[in-house]
C-alpha positions as CSV (number, residue, x, y, z in Angstrom):
1,M,-1.1,-10.6,-0.1
2,L,-1.2,-14.0,-1.4
3,A,0.5,-15.4,1.5
4,L,-2.3,-14.3,3.7
5,V,-5.7,-14.7,1.7
6,V,-4.9,-18.3,-0.7
7,P,-4.0,-20.3,2.6
8,R,-6.2,-19.1,4.8
9,A,-9.4,-19.2,2.6
10,L,-8.5,-22.7,1.7
11,A,-8.2,-23.2,5.1
12,I,-10.9,-22.0,6.1
13,V,-13.1,-24.2,3.4
14,A,-11.4,-27.2,4.9
15,A,-12.1,-26.3,8.9
16,I,-15.9,-26.3,7.7
17,A,-15.9,-29.2,6.3
18,G,-14.5,-30.6,8.9
19,H,-16.9,-29.6,11.3
20,A,-19.8,-31.7,10.2
21,P,-20.0,-35.5,10.5
22,A,-19.5,-37.7,7.5
23,Q,-22.0,-39.9,7.6
24,L,-25.0,-37.2,8.3
25,S,-26.4,-35.0,5.8
26,V,-25.7,-31.3,6.9
27,T,-26.6,-28.1,4.9
28,C,-26.8,-24.5,6.1
29,T,-28.5,-21.6,4.4
30,H,-27.3,-18.1,5.6
31,C,-25.2,-19.6,9.0
32,T,-22.8,-17.8,10.3
33,I,-19.9,-20.0,11.2
34,A,-16.5,-18.5,13.0
35,I,-13.4,-19.8,11.6
36,A,-9.9,-19.2,12.5
37,G,-11.5,-15.5,14.2
38,T,-13.2,-14.5,10.8
39,R,-17.0,-14.8,10.7
40,M,-18.3,-16.0,7.4
41,T,-22.2,-16.4,6.3
42,V,-21.9,-20.2,4.9
43,S,-24.9,-21.4,2.4
44,G,-24.7,-25.0,1.1
45,T,-24.0,-28.9,1.8
46,L,-21.1,-29.4,4.2
47,A,-21.8,-33.0,4.6
48,P,-21.4,-35.8,3.1
49,D,-20.2,-33.7,0.1
50,L,-19.1,-30.1,-0.2
51,A,-20.8,-27.7,-2.0
52,L,-21.0,-24.2,-0.3
53,T,-20.4,-20.5,-0.8
54,A,-18.9,-18.2,1.8
55,Y,-19.1,-15.0,1.8
56,T,-18.3,-11.8,4.4
57,P,-18.0,-8.1,3.9
58,T,-14.8,-7.6,5.3
59,W,-11.9,-9.7,6.2
60,Q,-8.7,-7.9,8.1
61,L,-5.6,-9.9,7.8
62,G,-3.1,-8.1,10.4
63,E,-3.5,-4.1,8.6
64,L,-4.6,-5.5,5.3
65,A,-8.4,-5.6,4.7
66,L,-10.3,-7.0,1.8
67,R,-13.5,-6.8,1.2
68,D,-16.7,-8.2,-0.4
69,V,-14.9,-12.2,0.1
70,V,-16.8,-14.8,-1.3
71,I,-15.2,-18.8,-0.8
72,K,-16.9,-21.3,-3.0
73,A,-16.1,-24.7,-3.0
74,H,-17.6,-28.5,-4.3
75,G,-16.4,-31.6,-3.8
76,K,-15.8,-34.1,-1.0
77,S,-14.7,-33.0,2.0
78,D,-11.0,-34.9,1.8
79,A,-10.8,-34.1,-1.5
80,F,-12.4,-30.9,-3.0
81,H,-11.9,-27.5,-5.6
82,A,-11.8,-24.3,-3.8
83,C,-12.2,-20.7,-5.4
84,A,-11.6,-17.6,-3.0
85,A,-12.4,-13.8,-4.4
86,G,-11.8,-10.3,-2.5
87,T,-11.2,-6.8,-3.2
88,V,-8.1,-5.3,-2.2
89,V,-6.3,-1.8,-3.1
90,G,-8.5,-1.5,-6.0
91,A,-8.1,-5.1,-7.9
92,R,-10.2,-8.1,-7.2
93,V,-8.2,-11.3,-6.2
94,V,-9.1,-14.4,-7.7
95,A,-7.4,-17.7,-6.1
96,C,-8.5,-21.4,-7.2
97,G,-7.2,-25.1,-6.3
98,L,-8.0,-28.2,-6.1
99,V,-7.3,-29.3,-2.1
100,S,-6.7,-32.5,-0.8
101,R,-6.5,-33.5,3.3
102,H,-4.5,-36.0,4.2
103,G,-5.6,-36.1,8.3
104,D,-4.8,-32.5,9.6
105,A,-2.3,-32.4,6.2
106,L,-3.6,-30.0,3.4
107,R,-2.5,-29.6,0.3
108,I,-2.9,-27.5,-3.1
109,A,-2.8,-29.1,-6.8
110,G,-3.6,-27.2,-10.2
111,G,-3.8,-23.5,-7.7
112,H,-4.1,-20.2,-9.9
113,A,-4.3,-16.6,-8.6
114,R,-4.7,-13.4,-10.9
115,F,-5.9,-9.8,-10.1
116,T,-5.9,-6.8,-12.4
117,A,-6.1,-3.6,-10.4
118,T,-8.0,-0.9,-12.0
119,T,-8.5,1.6,-9.6
120,G,-6.1,3.1,-6.3
121,P,-2.0,3.4,-6.0
122,L,-1.8,0.0,-8.0
123,T,-3.7,0.7,-11.1
124,G,-2.9,-1.0,-14.2
125,T,-1.1,-3.9,-12.3
126,S,-2.0,-7.1,-13.3
127,L,-0.3,-10.7,-11.4
128,D,-0.5,-14.0,-12.0
129,V,0.6,-17.0,-10.8
130,A,0.7,-20.7,-10.0
131,L,0.3,-22.3,-6.6
132,S,1.2,-25.6,-5.6
133,G,2.5,-27.9,-2.2
134,S,1.4,-27.3,1.4
135,L,-1.2,-25.1,3.2
136,S,-0.8,-26.7,6.6
137,P,2.0,-26.7,7.5
138,L,2.5,-24.1,5.2
139,A,4.8,-24.9,1.8
140,L,3.5,-23.6,-0.8
141,D,4.6,-22.8,-4.3
142,V,4.4,-19.7,-6.0
143,V,5.6,-19.1,-9.4
144,G,4.4,-16.8,-11.9
145,S,5.4,-13.0,-12.1
146,A,3.7,-9.1,-11.7
147,R,3.4,-6.5,-14.5
148,A,2.6,-2.7,-15.0
149,R,2.6,-0.5,-17.9
150,E,2.7,2.5,-16.0
151,L,3.1,2.4,-12.5
152,A,2.0,5.9,-11.2
153,I,3.0,5.0,-7.6
154,A,6.3,5.0,-8.7
155,H,6.3,6.8,-11.2
156,A,7.6,3.9,-13.6
157,S,7.0,2.2,-17.0
158,G,7.4,-0.9,-18.2
159,V,7.2,-2.8,-15.0
160,E,8.0,-6.6,-14.6
161,L,8.2,-8.7,-11.7
162,P,9.0,-12.3,-12.0
163,I,8.2,-14.4,-9.1
164,D,9.2,-17.4,-8.4
165,V,9.2,-18.4,-4.6
166,Q,8.3,-20.6,-1.9
167,L,6.3,-19.2,1.3
168,V,6.4,-20.5,4.5
169,R,5.6,-20.2,8.1
170,D,8.1,-19.9,10.9
171,H,7.8,-19.4,14.5
172,G,3.6,-18.2,13.5
173,D,5.0,-15.8,10.9
174,V,4.7,-15.9,7.0
175,A,8.2,-15.8,5.7
176,I,9.0,-15.3,1.5
177,A,11.6,-17.7,0.6
178,P,13.0,-16.7,-3.0
179,R,14.7,-19.5,-5.1
180,S,16.2,-16.5,-6.9
181,P,16.4,-12.8,-5.9
182,L,13.2,-11.2,-6.4
183,V,13.9,-8.1,-7.9
184,A,11.4,-5.9,-10.2
185,H,12.2,-4.6,-13.8
186,A,11.5,-1.2,-15.4
187,V,12.4,0.4,-18.4
188,A,12.3,3.7,-16.7
189,I,11.3,5.8,-13.3
190,D,10.4,9.2,-15.0
191,S,9.6,12.4,-12.7
192,D,11.8,15.8,-13.4
193,V,14.7,13.2,-13.4
194,R,14.2,9.7,-15.7
195,L,16.1,7.0,-14.2
196,I,17.2,4.1,-16.7
197,A,16.5,0.8,-16.4
198,P,15.8,0.5,-12.7
199,Q,16.1,-2.7,-10.5
200,L,14.6,-3.0,-7.0
201,V,15.5,-6.0,-5.4
202,L,12.9,-6.6,-2.9
203,A,14.1,-9.6,-1.5
204,A,17.4,-12.1,-2.2
205,A,16.9,-14.3,0.9
206,P,14.4,-15.7,2.7
207,I,12.4,-12.6,4.9
208,S,9.3,-12.1,6.7
209,L,6.2,-10.5,5.5
210,A,6.8,-7.6,7.5
211,A,10.0,-7.4,7.1
212,L,9.0,-7.4,3.2
213,A,6.8,-4.2,3.8
214,T,8.9,-2.1,6.1
215,G,12.6,-3.4,5.5
216,G,15.6,-1.9,3.4
217,H,14.9,-2.5,-0.7
218,A,17.9,-1.6,-2.7
219,L,17.3,0.3,-5.9
220,H,19.3,0.4,-8.7
221,W,19.9,2.3,-12.0
222,T,22.5,1.9,-15.2
223,D,22.0,6.1,-16.3
224,T,20.1,9.0,-15.8
225,T,18.9,11.9,-17.9
226,G,16.5,15.5,-17.9
227,L,19.1,17.4,-15.9
228,P,21.6,20.5,-17.0
229,I,24.5,18.4,-15.7
230,E,25.9,15.1,-16.6
231,L,24.9,12.2,-13.6
232,G,24.8,8.5,-14.7
233,A,24.7,5.0,-12.9
234,G,23.4,5.0,-8.7
235,S,21.9,3.2,-6.0
236,A,20.3,3.7,-3.3
237,T,18.7,1.8,-0.7
238,L,15.0,2.7,0.6
239,Q,12.7,2.0,3.5
240,L,8.7,2.7,3.4
241,V,8.1,5.2,6.8
242,T,4.9,7.3,7.8
243,G,4.7,9.8,5.3
244,G,6.8,9.0,3.4
245,V,9.9,6.6,1.7
246,R,13.4,6.8,3.5
247,V,16.6,6.7,1.5
248,T,19.2,5.4,4.3
249,A,21.8,5.3,1.9
250,A,22.6,6.8,-2.2
251,R,25.3,7.0,-4.6
252,L,25.8,8.1,-8.3
253,A,28.0,9.1,-10.5
254,V,28.2,13.0,-11.2
255,L,30.7,15.0,-13.1
256,G,33.4,12.2,-13.7
257,G,33.0,11.8,-9.8
258,A,30.8,10.0,-7.7
259,V,28.7,11.7,-5.1
260,A,27.3,9.6,-1.7
261,I,24.1,11.1,-0.1
262,D,23.7,10.9,3.9
263,P,20.6,9.5,5.0
264,F,17.4,11.5,4.2
265,V,13.5,11.2,4.2
266,I,11.6,11.7,0.9
267,T,8.0,13.2,1.3
268,G,7.2,15.1,-1.5
269,A,7.2,18.5,-0.1
270,G,10.2,19.8,-1.2
271,T,14.0,19.4,-1.2
272,P,15.0,17.2,2.5
273,P,17.9,18.6,4.1
274,T,20.9,16.5,3.8
275,T,25.1,16.1,2.7
276,L,26.6,15.1,-0.5
277,H,30.1,13.8,-0.4
278,C,31.7,14.3,-3.4
279,R,34.9,12.6,-5.2
280,G,36.6,12.8,-7.6
281,L,34.6,15.3,-9.4
282,A,35.7,17.1,-12.8
283,L,37.0,20.4,-12.1
284,A,36.2,20.9,-15.9
285,R,32.4,19.4,-15.7
286,V,32.2,21.5,-12.4
287,L,33.4,24.9,-14.2
288,D,30.9,24.1,-17.1
289,A,27.8,24.0,-15.2
290,V,28.7,27.1,-12.7
291,G,31.4,28.8,-14.7
292,Q,29.1,30.8,-17.4
293,G,31.4,29.4,-19.9
294,R,34.6,31.4,-18.9
295,V,36.4,29.0,-17.0
296,H,37.5,26.1,-17.8
297,G,40.6,23.7,-15.8
298,T,41.8,20.4,-15.5
299,G,41.9,18.7,-11.6
300,L,39.7,16.7,-9.7
301,L,37.6,17.7,-6.4
302,D,36.6,16.6,-3.3
303,G,34.1,17.8,-0.9
304,V,30.9,18.4,0.9
305,V,28.0,20.1,-0.9
306,E,25.1,20.9,2.0
307,L,21.8,20.8,1.1
308,D,19.1,22.2,3.8
309,D,15.2,22.9,2.1
310,G,16.9,23.4,-1.3
311,V,19.5,26.1,-0.1
312,V,23.0,24.9,-1.5
313,S,26.4,25.1,0.0
314,A,29.5,24.0,-1.0
315,S,33.5,23.4,-0.1
316,L,35.1,21.4,-3.1
317,R,39.1,21.4,-2.7
318,A,41.2,20.3,-5.7
319,R,42.7,16.7,-4.9
320,G,46.1,17.8,-6.6
321,T,47.4,20.2,-9.2
322,G,45.6,21.2,-12.5
323,D,45.6,24.3,-14.9
324,V,42.6,27.0,-15.2
325,H,42.3,29.0,-17.8
326,V,39.9,32.4,-17.4
327,H,38.7,34.2,-20.4
328,G,37.3,37.3,-21.1
329,I,38.5,39.7,-18.3
330,G,41.7,41.8,-20.4
331,G,39.5,44.5,-21.3
332,T,38.0,44.9,-17.8
333,L,41.3,45.5,-15.8
334,G,43.5,48.2,-16.1
335,K,47.2,48.2,-17.1
336,S,48.5,47.4,-13.1
337,L,46.4,44.5,-13.5
338,A,47.5,43.2,-16.8
339,R,49.9,40.5,-15.1
340,V,46.8,39.0,-13.1
341,S,44.7,38.7,-16.2
342,S,47.5,37.3,-18.5
343,A,48.0,35.2,-16.0
344,L,44.5,33.9,-15.4
345,E,44.6,32.6,-19.3
346,D,46.8,29.9,-18.6
347,F,47.4,29.3,-14.5
348,T,48.7,26.3,-13.2
349,Y,47.3,26.0,-10.0
350,D,48.8,23.7,-6.7
351,R,45.8,24.8,-4.6
352,L,42.4,25.2,-5.6
353,T,39.1,25.7,-3.6
354,L,35.6,26.4,-5.1
355,V,33.1,27.7,-2.3
356,V,29.6,28.6,-2.8
357,S,28.0,30.3,0.0
358,P,24.3,30.0,0.6
359,P,21.8,33.2,0.5
360,G,22.4,36.2,2.1
361,N,26.6,35.7,2.3
362,E,28.6,37.8,-0.7
363,P,30.1,36.8,-2.8
364,E,28.2,33.8,-3.8
365,S,30.8,31.6,-5.2
366,T,34.6,32.1,-4.9
367,L,36.9,30.3,-6.9
368,V,40.4,30.5,-4.6
369,L,43.7,29.7,-6.5
370,H,47.5,29.2,-5.0
371,G,49.7,28.7,-8.0
372,R,51.2,30.9,-11.7
373,G,51.0,31.2,-14.7
374,T,52.4,29.5,-17.6
375,H,54.0,33.0,-19.0
376,I,54.0,34.6,-15.6
377,P,56.4,32.3,-13.2
378,Q,55.2,34.4,-10.5
379,E,53.8,32.9,-7.3
380,L,50.4,33.9,-7.3
381,E,47.3,33.8,-5.0
382,L,44.0,34.5,-6.5
383,T,39.9,35.0,-5.9
384,V,38.0,34.6,-8.8
385,H,34.3,35.8,-8.2
386,L,32.1,33.0,-10.4
387,H,28.4,34.9,-10.8
388,G,25.0,32.3,-11.6
389,A,26.8,29.3,-9.7
390,R,24.3,29.7,-6.5
391,T,20.7,29.7,-9.0
392,A,22.2,26.6,-11.2
393,A,22.8,24.9,-7.7
394,R,19.3,25.9,-6.6
395,S,17.7,24.8,-9.8
396,L,19.5,21.7,-10.4
397,V,18.3,20.8,-6.2
398,A,14.7,21.6,-7.5
399,R,14.0,19.1,-10.1
400,I,15.8,16.5,-7.9
401,G,13.7,17.0,-4.9
402,R,10.9,16.7,-7.1
């Protein structure tokens, strides 16, 4: 926003001054002057010195619209102090500086810009930066920071964005050239799920303003809380799209392993369909989450989880061998199945598959085992039905989807 507003506003003042012959005394009262496609109502002295005020109710800069724009300037036509102010996204932007002209070149020294948003999506956000360098040709240094105690648009708290960039013009486009990666930090992102210490990498190399608004940005966090299962650190690549945010890639630590998520779009209208690719999930932690405390085991699981409008189905397979212990079933079995019951109390598997079926399919969840009991060295293939896994999974997905 500053890349467009400040250089162009001050360049307009310089252009107005340049239209007046220095040897004449020129004044204007409510004159309409069109400069660089912007019609400004100008009042004041244009020559031999500057003492003017320019106003326009709307200033359209690409897709950005500023309201109630006021530009004031005073001083010599080749060295003057100017301020530009306008309202955008609920904030009043004010930028001032000392502008000097040497031929066709314009420079700004001692420049400063700040705003605090009181309404709109950026409510509570403040920006404070110093400005210096060339306005024409554009090579403007911008150093400072943006802060927000609470940023409602992102459900974020304790947001800070250090800014140390140069604005340059490249083949007609304004580009941001960061001296160090442009990274926004926050204490947390809070909804039903809490992301701890998130960082959003906006730019690590020169990037155009258009790409900054529409390109992909990397989000990282160190931990996750607020869910009934164990999640940890993660990362995602985000892109703003019409009606929502597209997650082009995501990876996070889950249940002792890792999950990679296929691209999906967040619209706020429920859980979007996508596929989770699971690697190295700890069987013990998975069974704790879906087995209602009656099934325990060791080993690692790989496989996929399919999400479709909040409906969960899954197929996970053990990577190698391990143990499974099923408790509390002996009293429900007849004598002919006593050996099976005894085997399940301490069973060593060489093949294991966990399947969660979507609604309409029964049984809802099955644990298929092949191996033998420790105390009964007979090779067995067993199927254990698990109840409650589907409900637990849907509840988890619903909370993540919000």
